[in-house]
PyMOL commands that place a pseudoatom at each C-alpha (Angstrom):
pseudoatom trace, name=CA, resn=MET, resi=1, chain=A, elem=C, hetatm=0, pos=[-23.233, -2.064, -11.320]
pseudoatom trace, name=CA, resn=THR, resi=2, chain=A, elem=C, hetatm=0, pos=[-20.493, 0.463, -10.755]
pseudoatom trace, name=CA, resn=THR, resi=3, chain=A, elem=C, hetatm=0, pos=[-17.824, -0.037, -8.046]
pseudoatom trace, name=CA, resn=VAL, resi=4, chain=A, elem=C, hetatm=0, pos=[-17.054, 3.042, -6.029]
pseudoatom trace, name=CA, resn=ARG, resi=5, chain=A, elem=C, hetatm=0, pos=[-13.234, 3.463, -5.095]
pseudoatom trace, name=CA, resn=SER, resi=6, chain=A, elem=C, hetatm=0, pos=[-12.153, 6.935, -3.901]
pseudoatom trace, name=CA, resn=SER, resi=7, chain=A, elem=C, hetatm=0, pos=[-10.500, 8.667, -0.850]
pseudoatom trace, name=CA, resn=SER, resi=8, chain=A, elem=C, hetatm=0, pos=[-9.195, 12.062, 0.188]
pseudoatom trace, name=CA, resn=ARG, resi=9, chain=A, elem=C, hetatm=0, pos=[-5.871, 11.398, -1.385]
pseudoatom trace, name=CA, resn=ALA, resi=10, chain=A, elem=C, hetatm=0, pos=[-7.400, 12.027, -4.772]
pseudoatom trace, name=CA, resn=HIS, resi=11, chain=A, elem=C, hetatm=0, pos=[-7.690, 15.522, -3.927]
pseudoatom trace, name=CA, resn=LEU, resi=12, chain=A, elem=C, hetatm=0, pos=[-5.349, 16.305, -1.037]
pseudoatom trace, name=CA, resn=PRO, resi=13, chain=A, elem=C, hetatm=0, pos=[-1.817, 14.762, -1.142]
pseudoatom trace, name=CA, resn=GLU, resi=14, chain=A, elem=C, hetatm=0, pos=[-0.206, 13.281, 2.060]
pseudoatom trace, name=CA, resn=GLN, resi=15, chain=A, elem=C, hetatm=0, pos=[1.896, 16.243, 2.819]
pseudoatom trace, name=CA, resn=GLN, resi=16, chain=A, elem=C, hetatm=0, pos=[-1.059, 18.407, 3.261]
pseudoatom trace, name=CA, resn=SER, resi=17, chain=A, elem=C, hetatm=0, pos=[-2.873, 15.765, 5.423]
pseudoatom trace, name=CA, resn=GLN, resi=18, chain=A, elem=C, hetatm=0, pos=[-0.401, 15.953, 8.135]
pseudoatom trace, name=CA, resn=ALA, resi=19, chain=A, elem=C, hetatm=0, pos=[0.183, 18.319, 11.315]
pseudoatom trace, name=CA, resn=LEU, resi=20, chain=A, elem=C, hetatm=0, pos=[2.103, 18.639, 14.431]
pseudoatom trace, name=CA, resn=LEU, resi=21, chain=A, elem=C, hetatm=0, pos=[0.138, 19.458, 17.645]
pseudoatom trace, name=CA, resn=ARG, resi=22, chain=A, elem=C, hetatm=0, pos=[1.337, 20.298, 21.153]
pseudoatom trace, name=CA, resn=GLY, resi=23, chain=A, elem=C, hetatm=0, pos=[0.867, 17.768, 23.969]
pseudoatom trace, name=CA, resn=THR, resi=24, chain=A, elem=C, hetatm=0, pos=[0.105, 14.113, 24.054]
pseudoatom trace, name=CA, resn=PRO, resi=25, chain=A, elem=C, hetatm=0, pos=[-1.812, 11.921, 21.666]
pseudoatom trace, name=CA, resn=ASP, resi=26, chain=A, elem=C, hetatm=0, pos=[-4.854, 12.085, 24.291]
pseudoatom trace, name=CA, resn=ASP, resi=27, chain=A, elem=C, hetatm=0, pos=[-4.768, 15.962, 24.075]
pseudoatom trace, name=CA, resn=ALA, resi=28, chain=A, elem=C, hetatm=0, pos=[-4.827, 15.700, 20.219]
pseudoatom trace, name=CA, resn=ALA, resi=29, chain=A, elem=C, hetatm=0, pos=[-7.780, 13.029, 20.372]
pseudoatom trace, name=CA, resn=ARG, resi=30, chain=A, elem=C, hetatm=0, pos=[-9.863, 15.392, 22.504]
pseudoatom trace, name=CA, resn=ARG, resi=31, chain=A, elem=C, hetatm=0, pos=[-9.184, 18.326, 20.157]
pseudoatom trace, name=CA, resn=PHE, resi=32, chain=A, elem=C, hetatm=0, pos=[-10.172, 16.138, 17.064]
pseudoatom trace, name=CA, resn=SER, resi=33, chain=A, elem=C, hetatm=0, pos=[-13.188, 14.734, 18.702]
pseudoatom trace, name=CA, resn=GLU, resi=34, chain=A, elem=C, hetatm=0, pos=[-14.421, 18.273, 19.381]
pseudoatom trace, name=CA, resn=LEU, resi=35, chain=A, elem=C, hetatm=0, pos=[-13.758, 19.208, 15.687]
pseudoatom trace, name=CA, resn=PHE, resi=36, chain=A, elem=C, hetatm=0, pos=[-15.198, 16.365, 14.117]
pseudoatom trace, name=CA, resn=SER, resi=37, chain=A, elem=C, hetatm=0, pos=[-18.300, 16.388, 16.445]
pseudoatom trace, name=CA, resn=LYS, resi=38, chain=A, elem=C, hetatm=0, pos=[-19.061, 20.060, 15.266]
pseudoatom trace, name=CA, resn=ARG, resi=39, chain=A, elem=C, hetatm=0, pos=[-19.126, 18.532, 11.669]
pseudoatom trace, name=CA, resn=GLY, resi=40, chain=A, elem=C, hetatm=0, pos=[-21.363, 15.771, 12.536]
pseudoatom trace, name=CA, resn=PHE, resi=41, chain=A, elem=C, hetatm=0, pos=[-18.757, 12.887, 12.893]
pseudoatom trace, name=CA, resn=GLU, resi=42, chain=A, elem=C, hetatm=0, pos=[-18.443, 10.955, 16.029]
pseudoatom trace, name=CA, resn=VAL, resi=43, chain=A, elem=C, hetatm=0, pos=[-15.499, 8.732, 17.079]
pseudoatom trace, name=CA, resn=THR, resi=44, chain=A, elem=C, hetatm=0, pos=[-16.358, 5.077, 16.439]
pseudoatom trace, name=CA, resn=GLU, resi=45, chain=A, elem=C, hetatm=0, pos=[-13.071, 3.047, 17.095]
pseudoatom trace, name=CA, resn=ARG, resi=46, chain=A, elem=C, hetatm=0, pos=[-9.737, 3.334, 18.661]
pseudoatom trace, name=CA, resn=LEU, resi=47, chain=A, elem=C, hetatm=0, pos=[-7.100, 1.082, 17.536]
pseudoatom trace, name=CA, resn=LYS, resi=48, chain=A, elem=C, hetatm=0, pos=[-3.481, 0.515, 18.387]
pseudoatom trace, name=CA, resn=ARG, resi=49, chain=A, elem=C, hetatm=0, pos=[-1.008, 0.808, 15.644]
pseudoatom trace, name=CA, resn=LYS, resi=50, chain=A, elem=C, hetatm=0, pos=[2.732, 0.088, 15.209]
pseudoatom trace, name=CA, resn=GLY, resi=51, chain=A, elem=C, hetatm=0, pos=[4.781, 1.524, 18.047]
pseudoatom trace, name=CA, resn=ASP, resi=52, chain=A, elem=C, hetatm=0, pos=[3.083, 4.003, 20.298]
pseudoatom trace, name=CA, resn=ALA, resi=53, chain=A, elem=C, hetatm=0, pos=[0.604, 5.212, 17.600]
pseudoatom trace, name=CA, resn=THR, resi=54, chain=A, elem=C, hetatm=0, pos=[-3.032, 5.204, 18.199]
pseudoatom trace, name=CA, resn=LEU, resi=55, chain=A, elem=C, hetatm=0, pos=[-5.709, 5.123, 15.372]
pseudoatom trace, name=CA, resn=TYR, resi=56, chain=A, elem=C, hetatm=0, pos=[-9.124, 6.880, 15.903]
pseudoatom trace, name=CA, resn=VAL, resi=57, chain=A, elem=C, hetatm=0, pos=[-11.939, 6.372, 13.415]
pseudoatom trace, name=CA, resn=PHE, resi=58, chain=A, elem=C, hetatm=0, pos=[-14.766, 9.128, 13.051]
pseudoatom trace, name=CA, resn=LYS, resi=59, chain=A, elem=C, hetatm=0, pos=[-17.968, 8.384, 10.952]
pseudoatom trace, name=CA, resn=GLY, resi=60, chain=A, elem=C, hetatm=0, pos=[-21.046, 10.223, 10.133]
pseudoatom trace, name=CA, resn=ARG, resi=61, chain=A, elem=C, hetatm=0, pos=[-23.921, 10.918, 7.378]
pseudoatom trace, name=CA, resn=ARG, resi=62, chain=A, elem=C, hetatm=0, pos=[-23.866, 13.709, 5.056]
pseudoatom trace, name=CA, resn=MET, resi=63, chain=A, elem=C, hetatm=0, pos=[-26.843, 13.269, 3.047]
pseudoatom trace, name=CA, resn=ALA, resi=64, chain=A, elem=C, hetatm=0, pos=[-29.343, 10.813, 1.475]
pseudoatom trace, name=CA, resn=VAL, resi=65, chain=A, elem=C, hetatm=0, pos=[-29.621, 10.142, -2.304]
pseudoatom trace, name=CA, resn=THR, resi=66, chain=A, elem=C, hetatm=0, pos=[-32.754, 8.992, -3.676]
pseudoatom trace, name=CA, resn=THR, resi=67, chain=A, elem=C, hetatm=0, pos=[-33.037, 7.161, -7.150]
pseudoatom trace, name=CA, resn=VAL, resi=68, chain=A, elem=C, hetatm=0, pos=[-36.219, 6.640, -9.024]
pseudoatom trace, name=CA, resn=LYS, resi=69, chain=A, elem=C, hetatm=0, pos=[-36.450, 4.362, -11.833]
pseudoatom trace, name=CA, resn=ASN, resi=70, chain=A, elem=C, hetatm=0, pos=[-38.983, 2.633, -14.029]
pseudoatom trace, name=CA, resn=THR, resi=71, chain=A, elem=C, hetatm=0, pos=[-39.095, -1.183, -13.491]
pseudoatom trace, name=CA, resn=GLY, resi=72, chain=A, elem=C, hetatm=0, pos=[-41.615, -2.001, -16.295]
pseudoatom trace, name=CA, resn=PHE, resi=73, chain=A, elem=C, hetatm=0, pos=[-44.331, -2.395, -13.588]
pseudoatom trace, name=CA, resn=GLY, resi=74, chain=A, elem=C, hetatm=0, pos=[-44.164, 1.117, -12.459]
pseudoatom trace, name=CA, resn=MET, resi=75, chain=A, elem=C, hetatm=0, pos=[-41.890, 3.656, -10.732]
pseudoatom trace, name=CA, resn=ALA, resi=76, chain=A, elem=C, hetatm=0, pos=[-39.847, 2.464, -7.888]
pseudoatom trace, name=CA, resn=GLY, resi=77, chain=A, elem=C, hetatm=0, pos=[-37.562, 4.411, -5.603]
pseudoatom trace, name=CA, resn=SER, resi=78, chain=A, elem=C, hetatm=0, pos=[-34.388, 3.498, -3.608]
pseudoatom trace, name=CA, resn=VAL, resi=79, chain=A, elem=C, hetatm=0, pos=[-32.458, 5.377, -1.104]
pseudoatom trace, name=CA, resn=LYS, resi=80, chain=A, elem=C, hetatm=0, pos=[-28.783, 5.341, -0.114]
pseudoatom trace, name=CA, resn=THR, resi=81, chain=A, elem=C, hetatm=0, pos=[-27.367, 7.389, 2.794]
pseudoatom trace, name=CA, resn=VAL, resi=82, chain=A, elem=C, hetatm=0, pos=[-23.896, 8.910, 1.845]
pseudoatom trace, name=CA, resn=GLY, resi=83, chain=A, elem=C, hetatm=0, pos=[-21.456, 9.711, 4.627]
pseudoatom trace, name=CA, resn=SER, resi=84, chain=A, elem=C, hetatm=0, pos=[-17.631, 9.948, 5.532]
pseudoatom trace, name=CA, resn=ALA, resi=85, chain=A, elem=C, hetatm=0, pos=[-15.251, 7.909, 7.421]
pseudoatom trace, name=CA, resn=PHE, resi=86, chain=A, elem=C, hetatm=0, pos=[-11.978, 9.741, 8.707]
pseudoatom trace, name=CA, resn=TYR, resi=87, chain=A, elem=C, hetatm=0, pos=[-8.989, 8.129, 10.034]
pseudoatom trace, name=CA, resn=VAL, resi=88, chain=A, elem=C, hetatm=0, pos=[-6.758, 10.001, 12.465]
pseudoatom trace, name=CA, resn=LEU, resi=89, chain=A, elem=C, hetatm=0, pos=[-3.324, 8.549, 13.341]
pseudoatom trace, name=CA, resn=LEU, resi=90, chain=A, elem=C, hetatm=0, pos=[-1.622, 10.057, 16.344]
pseudoatom trace, name=CA, resn=THR, resi=91, chain=A, elem=C, hetatm=0, pos=[1.911, 9.313, 16.973]
pseudoatom trace, name=CA, resn=PRO, resi=92, chain=A, elem=C, hetatm=0, pos=[3.716, 10.864, 20.109]
pseudoatom trace, name=CA, resn=ASP, resi=93, chain=A, elem=C, hetatm=0, pos=[6.929, 12.831, 19.269]
pseudoatom trace, name=CA, resn=ALA, resi=94, chain=A, elem=C, hetatm=0, pos=[8.732, 14.062, 22.389]
pseudoatom trace, name=CA, resn=ASP, resi=95, chain=A, elem=C, hetatm=0, pos=[6.293, 16.842, 23.741]
pseudoatom trace, name=CA, resn=THR, resi=96, chain=A, elem=C, hetatm=0, pos=[4.091, 17.044, 20.460]
pseudoatom trace, name=CA, resn=THR, resi=97, chain=A, elem=C, hetatm=0, pos=[1.959, 14.745, 18.455]
pseudoatom trace, name=CA, resn=ARG, resi=98, chain=A, elem=C, hetatm=0, pos=[2.300, 14.014, 14.963]
pseudoatom trace, name=CA, resn=VAL, resi=99, chain=A, elem=C, hetatm=0, pos=[-1.292, 13.702, 12.971]
pseudoatom trace, name=CA, resn=ASP, resi=100, chain=A, elem=C, hetatm=0, pos=[-1.921, 12.061, 9.908]
pseudoatom trace, name=CA, resn=LEU, resi=101, chain=A, elem=C, hetatm=0, pos=[-5.341, 12.155, 8.388]
pseudoatom trace, name=CA, resn=PHE, resi=102, chain=A, elem=C, hetatm=0, pos=[-7.096, 10.026, 5.661]
pseudoatom trace, name=CA, resn=GLY, resi=103, chain=A, elem=C, hetatm=0, pos=[-10.892, 10.054, 4.512]
pseudoatom trace, name=CA, resn=LYS, resi=104, chain=A, elem=C, hetatm=0, pos=[-13.098, 7.870, 2.606]
pseudoatom trace, name=CA, resn=PRO, resi=105, chain=A, elem=C, hetatm=0, pos=[-16.817, 8.268, 1.517]
pseudoatom trace, name=CA, resn=THR, resi=106, chain=A, elem=C, hetatm=0, pos=[-19.354, 5.945, 2.974]
pseudoatom trace, name=CA, resn=ILE, resi=107, chain=A, elem=C, hetatm=0, pos=[-22.477, 4.464, 1.215]
pseudoatom trace, name=CA, resn=ASP, resi=108, chain=A, elem=C, hetatm=0, pos=[-25.132, 2.943, 3.626]
pseudoatom trace, name=CA, resn=GLY, resi=109, chain=A, elem=C, hetatm=0, pos=[-22.381, 3.029, 6.505]
pseudoatom trace, name=CA, resn=ARG, resi=110, chain=A, elem=C, hetatm=0, pos=[-19.877, 1.053, 4.566]
pseudoatom trace, name=CA, resn=ALA, resi=111, chain=A, elem=C, hetatm=0, pos=[-16.580, 2.788, 3.838]
pseudoatom trace, name=CA, resn=VAL, resi=112, chain=A, elem=C, hetatm=0, pos=[-15.655, 2.459, 0.135]
pseudoatom trace, name=CA, resn=CYS, resi=113, chain=A, elem=C, hetatm=0, pos=[-12.133, 0.950, -0.844]
pseudoatom trace, name=CA, resn=SER, resi=114, chain=A, elem=C, hetatm=0, pos=[-9.476, 3.037, -2.251]
pseudoatom trace, name=CA, resn=ASP, resi=115, chain=A, elem=C, hetatm=0, pos=[-6.348, 2.545, -4.216]
pseudoatom trace, name=CA, resn=GLU, resi=116, chain=A, elem=C, hetatm=0, pos=[-3.000, 2.460, -2.306]
pseudoatom trace, name=CA, resn=PRO, resi=117, chain=A, elem=C, hetatm=0, pos=[-4.336, 3.518, 1.081]
pseudoatom trace, name=CA, resn=PRO, resi=118, chain=A, elem=C, hetatm=0, pos=[-1.821, 4.212, 3.995]
pseudoatom trace, name=CA, resn=ALA, resi=119, chain=A, elem=C, hetatm=0, pos=[-0.817, 0.945, 5.708]
pseudoatom trace, name=CA, resn=TRP, resi=120, chain=A, elem=C, hetatm=0, pos=[-2.160, 2.149, 8.957]
pseudoatom trace, name=CA, resn=VAL, resi=121, chain=A, elem=C, hetatm=0, pos=[-5.757, 2.283, 7.608]
pseudoatom trace, name=CA, resn=PRO, resi=122, chain=A, elem=C, hetatm=0, pos=[-7.811, -0.681, 8.340]
pseudoatom trace, name=CA, resn=LEU, resi=123, chain=A, elem=C, hetatm=0, pos=[-8.214, -3.118, 5.474]
pseudoatom trace, name=CA, resn=CYS, resi=124, chain=A, elem=C, hetatm=0, pos=[-11.189, -2.694, 3.048]
pseudoatom trace, name=CA, resn=GLN, resi=125, chain=A, elem=C, hetatm=0, pos=[-14.151, -4.861, 3.807]
pseudoatom trace, name=CA, resn=GLY, resi=126, chain=A, elem=C, hetatm=0, pos=[-15.123, -5.490, 0.178]
pseudoatom trace, name=CA, resn=ASP, resi=127, chain=A, elem=C, hetatm=0, pos=[-16.055, -3.296, -2.687]
pseudoatom trace, name=CA, resn=VAL, resi=128, chain=A, elem=C, hetatm=0, pos=[-19.094, -0.986, -2.360]
pseudoatom trace, name=CA, resn=SER, resi=129, chain=A, elem=C, hetatm=0, pos=[-21.151, -0.869, -5.799]
pseudoatom trace, name=CA, resn=THR, resi=130, chain=A, elem=C, hetatm=0, pos=[-23.942, 1.328, -6.912]
pseudoatom trace, name=CA, resn=GLU, resi=131, chain=A, elem=C, hetatm=0, pos=[-26.249, 1.319, -9.953]
pseudoatom trace, name=CA, resn=ALA, resi=132, chain=A, elem=C, hetatm=0, pos=[-24.686, 2.786, -12.901]
pseudoatom trace, name=CA, resn=MET, resi=133, chain=A, elem=C, hetatm=0, pos=[-27.202, 5.448, -13.170]
pseudoatom trace, name=CA, resn=TRP, resi=134, chain=A, elem=C, hetatm=0, pos=[-26.960, 6.298, -9.433]
pseudoatom trace, name=CA, resn=GLY, resi=135, chain=A, elem=C, hetatm=0, pos=[-27.303, 10.085, -8.843]
pseudoatom trace, name=CA, resn=GLY, resi=136, chain=A, elem=C, hetatm=0, pos=[-24.719, 10.281, -5.918]
pseudoatom trace, name=CA, resn=GLY, resi=137, chain=A, elem=C, hetatm=0, pos=[-21.737, 9.835, -7.837]
pseudoatom trace, name=CA, resn=GLU, resi=138, chain=A, elem=C, hetatm=0, pos=[-20.324, 13.323, -7.354]
pseudoatom trace, name=CA, resn=GLN, resi=139, chain=A, elem=C, hetatm=0, pos=[-20.825, 13.016, -3.456]
pseudoatom trace, name=CA, resn=VAL, resi=140, chain=A, elem=C, hetatm=0, pos=[-18.416, 10.015, -3.298]
pseudoatom trace, name=CA, resn=THR, resi=141, chain=A, elem=C, hetatm=0, pos=[-15.322, 11.002, -5.058]
pseudoatom trace, name=CA, resn=GLY, resi=142, chain=A, elem=C, hetatm=0, pos=[-13.203, 11.840, -2.066]
pseudoatom trace, name=CA, resn=ARG, resi=143, chain=A, elem=C, hetatm=0, pos=[-13.550, 15.697, -2.624]
pseudoatom trace, name=CA, resn=GLU, resi=144, chain=A, elem=C, hetatm=0, pos=[-15.880, 16.267, 0.510]
pseudoatom trace, name=CA, resn=GLU, resi=145, chain=A, elem=C, hetatm=0, pos=[-13.486, 14.313, 2.733]
pseudoatom trace, name=CA, resn=ALA, resi=146, chain=A, elem=C, hetatm=0, pos=[-10.334, 16.356, 1.320]
pseudoatom trace, name=CA, resn=GLU, resi=147, chain=A, elem=C, hetatm=0, pos=[-12.139, 19.620, 1.948]
pseudoatom trace, name=CA, resn=THR, resi=148, chain=A, elem=C, hetatm=0, pos=[-13.234, 18.567, 5.408]
pseudoatom trace, name=CA, resn=ILE, resi=149, chain=A, elem=C, hetatm=0, pos=[-9.519, 17.682, 6.489]
pseudoatom trace, name=CA, resn=SER, resi=150, chain=A, elem=C, hetatm=0, pos=[-8.448, 20.966, 5.006]
pseudoatom trace, name=CA, resn=GLY, resi=151, chain=A, elem=C, hetatm=0, pos=[-10.852, 23.012, 6.738]
pseudoatom trace, name=CA, resn=LEU, resi=152, chain=A, elem=C, hetatm=0, pos=[-10.297, 21.111, 9.998]
pseudoatom trace, name=CA, resn=LEU, resi=153, chain=A, elem=C, hetatm=0, pos=[-6.699, 21.712, 10.085]
pseudoatom trace, name=CA, resn=LEU, resi=154, chain=A, elem=C, hetatm=0, pos=[-7.031, 25.466, 8.964]
pseudoatom trace, name=CA, resn=GLU, resi=155, chain=A, elem=C, hetatm=0, pos=[-9.362, 25.955, 11.761]
pseudoatom trace, name=CA, resn=MET, resi=156, chain=A, elem=C, hetatm=0, pos=[-6.969, 24.458, 14.283]
pseudoatom trace, name=CA, resn=SER, resi=157, chain=A, elem=C, hetatm=0, pos=[-4.111, 26.738, 12.745]
pseudoatom trace, name=CA, resn=LEU, resi=158, chain=A, elem=C, hetatm=0, pos=[-6.264, 29.924, 13.149]
pseudoatom trace, name=CA, resn=SER, resi=159, chain=A, elem=C, hetatm=0, pos=[-7.242, 29.161, 16.806]
pseudoatom trace, name=CA, resn=GLY, resi=160, chain=A, elem=C, hetatm=0, pos=[-3.821, 29.922, 18.132]
pseudoatom trace, name=CA, resn=SER, resi=161, chain=A, elem=C, hetatm=0, pos=[-4.697, 28.958, 21.652]
pseudoatom trace, name=CA, resn=GLY, resi=162, chain=A, elem=C, hetatm=0, pos=[-1.033, 27.770, 22.388]
pseudoatom trace, name=CA, resn=GLY, resi=163, chain=A, elem=C, hetatm=0, pos=[-2.465, 25.096, 24.966]
pseudoatom trace, name=CA, resn=PRO, resi=164, chain=A, elem=C, hetatm=0, pos=[-2.465, 21.138, 24.547]
pseudoatom trace, name=CA, resn=GLY, resi=165, chain=A, elem=C, hetatm=0, pos=[-3.918, 19.996, 21.257]
pseudoatom trace, name=CA, resn=SER, resi=166, chain=A, elem=C, hetatm=0, pos=[-3.090, 23.249, 19.468]
pseudoatom trace, name=CA, resn=MET, resi=167, chain=A, elem=C, hetatm=0, pos=[-1.145, 23.493, 16.234]
pseudoatom trace, name=CA, resn=VAL, resi=168, chain=A, elem=C, hetatm=0, pos=[2.707, 23.657, 16.264]
pseudoatom trace, name=CA, resn=ALA, resi=169, chain=A, elem=C, hetatm=0, pos=[3.128, 23.255, 12.399]
pseudoatom trace, name=CA, resn=MET, resi=170, chain=A, elem=C, hetatm=0, pos=[0.866, 23.303, 9.452]
pseudoatom trace, name=CA, resn=PRO, resi=171, chain=A, elem=C, hetatm=0, pos=[0.972, 20.864, 6.572]
pseudoatom trace, name=CA, resn=GLU, resi=172, chain=A, elem=C, hetatm=0, pos=[3.624, 21.544, 3.883]
pseudoatom trace, name=CA, resn=ALA, resi=173, chain=A, elem=C, hetatm=0, pos=[1.801, 23.824, 1.388]
pseudoatom trace, name=CA, resn=GLY, resi=174, chain=A, elem=C, hetatm=0, pos=[4.125, 22.523, -1.478]
pseudoatom trace, name=CA, resn=PRO, resi=175, chain=A, elem=C, hetatm=0, pos=[3.597, 23.029, -5.108]
pseudoatom trace, name=CA, resn=VAL, resi=176, chain=A, elem=C, hetatm=0, pos=[1.316, 20.093, -5.248]
pseudoatom trace, name=CA, resn=THR, resi=177, chain=A, elem=C, hetatm=0, pos=[-1.614, 20.626, -7.550]
pseudoatom trace, name=CA, resn=PRO, resi=178, chain=A, elem=C, hetatm=0, pos=[-2.532, 17.377, -9.117]
pseudoatom trace, name=CA, resn=SER, resi=179, chain=A, elem=C, hetatm=0, pos=[-2.705, 17.579, -12.932]
pseudoatom trace, name=CA, resn=CYS, resi=180, chain=A, elem=C, hetatm=0, pos=[-6.108, 15.610, -12.759]
pseudoatom trace, name=CA, resn=VAL, resi=181, chain=A, elem=C, hetatm=0, pos=[-8.417, 13.595, -10.524]
pseudoatom trace, name=CA, resn=ALA, resi=182, chain=A, elem=C, hetatm=0, pos=[-8.111, 9.920, -11.674]
pseudoatom trace, name=CA, resn=SER, resi=183, chain=A, elem=C, hetatm=0, pos=[-11.490, 8.884, -10.423]
pseudoatom trace, name=CA, resn=GLU, resi=184, chain=A, elem=C, hetatm=0, pos=[-13.205, 11.683, -12.569]
pseudoatom trace, name=CA, resn=LEU, resi=185, chain=A, elem=C, hetatm=0, pos=[-11.486, 10.545, -15.758]
pseudoatom trace, name=CA, resn=PRO, resi=186, chain=A, elem=C, hetatm=0, pos=[-13.984, 9.030, -18.386]
pseudoatom trace, name=CA, resn=GLU, resi=187, chain=A, elem=C, hetatm=0, pos=[-11.866, 5.736, -18.546]
pseudoatom trace, name=CA, resn=TRP, resi=188, chain=A, elem=C, hetatm=0, pos=[-11.780, 5.319, -14.675]
pseudoatom trace, name=CA, resn=LYS, resi=189, chain=A, elem=C, hetatm=0, pos=[-14.986, 3.252, -14.595]
pseudoatom trace, name=CA, resn=THR, resi=190, chain=A, elem=C, hetatm=0, pos=[-14.048, 0.741, -17.155]
pseudoatom trace, name=CA, resn=ALA, resi=191, chain=A, elem=C, hetatm=0, pos=[-10.424, 0.501, -16.162]
pseudoatom trace, name=CA, resn=SER, resi=192, chain=A, elem=C, hetatm=0, pos=[-8.761, -2.618, -14.893]
pseudoatom trace, name=CA, resn=ALA, resi=193, chain=A, elem=C, hetatm=0, pos=[-6.605, -2.468, -11.652]
pseudoatom trace, name=CA, resn=PRO, resi=194, chain=A, elem=C, hetatm=0, pos=[-3.338, -2.126, -13.516]
pseudoatom trace, name=CA, resn=GLU, resi=195, chain=A, elem=C, hetatm=0, pos=[-4.857, 0.588, -15.667]
pseudoatom trace, name=CA, resn=LYS, resi=196, chain=A, elem=C, hetatm=0, pos=[-6.284, 2.496, -12.695]
pseudoatom trace, name=CA, resn=LYS, resi=197, chain=A, elem=C, hetatm=0, pos=[-2.789, 2.406, -11.021]
pseudoatom trace, name=CA, resn=LYS, resi=198, chain=A, elem=C, hetatm=0, pos=[-1.406, 4.018, -14.237]
pseudoatom trace, name=CA, resn=LEU, resi=199, chain=A, elem=C, hetatm=0, pos=[-4.215, 6.591, -14.250]
pseudoatom trace, name=CA, resn=LEU, resi=200, chain=A, elem=C, hetatm=0, pos=[-3.488, 7.446, -10.447]
pseudoatom trace, name=CA, resn=GLU, resi=201, chain=A, elem=C, hetatm=0, pos=[0.373, 7.966, -11.227]
pseudoatom trace, name=CA, resn=LYS, resi=202, chain=A, elem=C, hetatm=0, pos=[-0.564, 10.044, -14.165]
pseudoatom trace, name=CA, resn=CYS, resi=203, chain=A, elem=C, hetatm=0, pos=[-2.731, 12.330, -12.065]
pseudoatom trace, name=CA, resn=ARG, resi=204, chain=A, elem=C, hetatm=0, pos=[-0.110, 12.604, -9.293]
pseudoatom trace, name=CA, resn=ALA, resi=205, chain=A, elem=C, hetatm=0, pos=[2.148, 14.656, -11.559]
pseudoatom trace, name=CA, resn=PRO, resi=206, chain=A, elem=C, hetatm=0, pos=[1.873, 18.111, -10.557]
pseudoatom trace, name=CA, resn=ALA, resi=207, chain=A, elem=C, hetatm=0, pos=[0.105, 20.464, -13.117]
pseudoatom trace, name=CA, resn=SER, resi=208, chain=A, elem=C, hetatm=0, pos=[2.588, 23.193, -13.604]
pseudoatom trace, name=CA, resn=SER, resi=209, chain=A, elem=C, hetatm=0, pos=[1.232, 26.328, -15.473]
pseudoatom trace, name=CA, resn=GLU, resi=210, chain=A, elem=C, hetatm=0, pos=[4.761, 27.799, -15.575]
pseudoatom trace, name=CA, resn=GLY, resi=211, chain=A, elem=C, hetatm=0, pos=[5.853, 24.719, -17.455]
pseudoatom trace, name=CA, resn=ALA, resi=212, chain=A, elem=C, hetatm=0, pos=[2.986, 25.009, -19.879]
pseudoatom trace, name=CA, resn=GLN, resi=213, chain=A, elem=C, hetatm=0, pos=[3.709, 28.778, -20.491]
pseudoatom trace, name=CA, resn=ALA, resi=214, chain=A, elem=C, hetatm=0, pos=[7.294, 28.102, -21.073]
pseudoatom trace, name=CA, resn=ALA, resi=215, chain=A, elem=C, hetatm=0, pos=[6.464, 25.389, -23.586]
pseudoatom trace, name=CA, resn=ASP, resi=216, chain=A, elem=C, hetatm=0, pos=[4.152, 27.839, -25.359]
pseudoatom trace, name=CA, resn=THR, resi=217, chain=A, elem=C, hetatm=0, pos=[7.034, 30.384, -25.772]
pseudoatom trace, name=CA, resn=LYS, resi=218, chain=A, elem=C, hetatm=0, pos=[9.282, 27.959, -27.559]
for i in range(1, 218): cmd.bond("trace and resi %d" % i, "trace and resi %d" % (i + 1))
show_as sticks, trace
zoom trace
């Protein structure tokens, strides 16, 4: 069996998972409910967090992955449903609302665990494992969740309505291009927890093409 651990942060840094919206957290919640619903994700939880912050959880299915194998007594198939869970933290700030987003894949409705999740995300309910030869591995790396968050924030920035729930400030673009994706490295599957932490730190170092070019010219 293989334990699945991933999240949107493997592909989208914290600075690019934040935004500032006009109006109250309720205005922001209505806007996110609308946008997530369009993508097939519905609100499942509303939780109070430190201070005046409120956390909304959105979940939905993305696809079914069928695995067929020879058991020695014939062919047998199994189906796992792959989906996503999105965590949206809304914090009031004067006449605006700060937004922090985080996403994780789900397998058969269970959100996978992740390394170093934000403190405001609910505690993981136990590792989620799949068979070593399971064919849905590429769907649970956190990339889908990162792309959904990026697309959602971009759509909000382009709407330009100016009313409650509209974008005031986009996430910081920043020169943050991870040098690699830790969960996609060959050694990730067999790495221990401390080794995975080192791999995450290694991949967080931005890839700098300019630095590489400078080194080549020396």
